[in-house]
C-alpha positions in Angstrom: 2.2 -22.6 6.2 3.0 -24.7 8.7 1.2 -24.8 12.4 -2.8 -24.0 12.7 -4.2 -20.6 12.8 -4.3 -20.1 16.4 -0.3 -20.6 16.1 0.1 -18.1 13.4 -1.7 -15.5 15.6 0.0 -16.2 18.5 3.3 -15.0 16.5 1.6 -12.2 15.2 0.1 -11.2 18.1 1.4 -9.5 20.5 -1.0 -8.4 22.3 -2.5 -11.6 24.3 -5.8 -9.6 25.6 -6.6 -8.3 21.9 -5.5 -12.2 21.0 -8.1 -13.7 23.1 -10.9 -11.1 21.9 -10.5 -11.9 18.5 -10.7 -15.8 19.2 -14.0 -14.6 21.8 -15.4 -13.0 18.0 -14.4 -15.7 16.3 -17.0 -17.8 17.5 -20.0 -15.1 17.3 -22.8 -15.4 15.1 -21.6 -14.0 11.9 -23.8 -10.7 11.8 -22.7 -9.6 14.8 -18.8 -10.0 13.8 -20.1 -7.5 10.3 -20.8 -5.0 13.1 -17.4 -5.9 15.1 -16.2 -6.2 11.4 -17.7 -2.2 10.6 -16.5 -1.0 14.0 -13.0 -1.4 13.4 -13.0 -0.5 9.6 -14.2 2.8 11.1 -11.7 4.1 13.9 -9.1 2.7 11.9 -10.4 5.4 9.3 -10.6 7.6 12.3 -7.0 6.8 13.0 -5.9 7.3 9.3 -7.8 10.5 9.2 -6.4 12.3 11.9 -2.9 11.1 11.1 -3.4 12.7 7.8 -4.5 16.2 9.9 -2.1 16.9 11.7 0.1 16.2 8.6 -1.5 18.2 6.5 -0.7 21.1 9.0 
């Protein structure tokens, strides 16, 4: 609750390059942000599926 969202993000994300990329993405038009979110979701899902497949073997 204390501090700005930038301060909270700086404290939460340790990868400064990723944090800077998120800041740039935040300024994009809503449609472009949605595309980025779709790609992130797909990448995260792919990682989870790989992990599940590895656990099943």
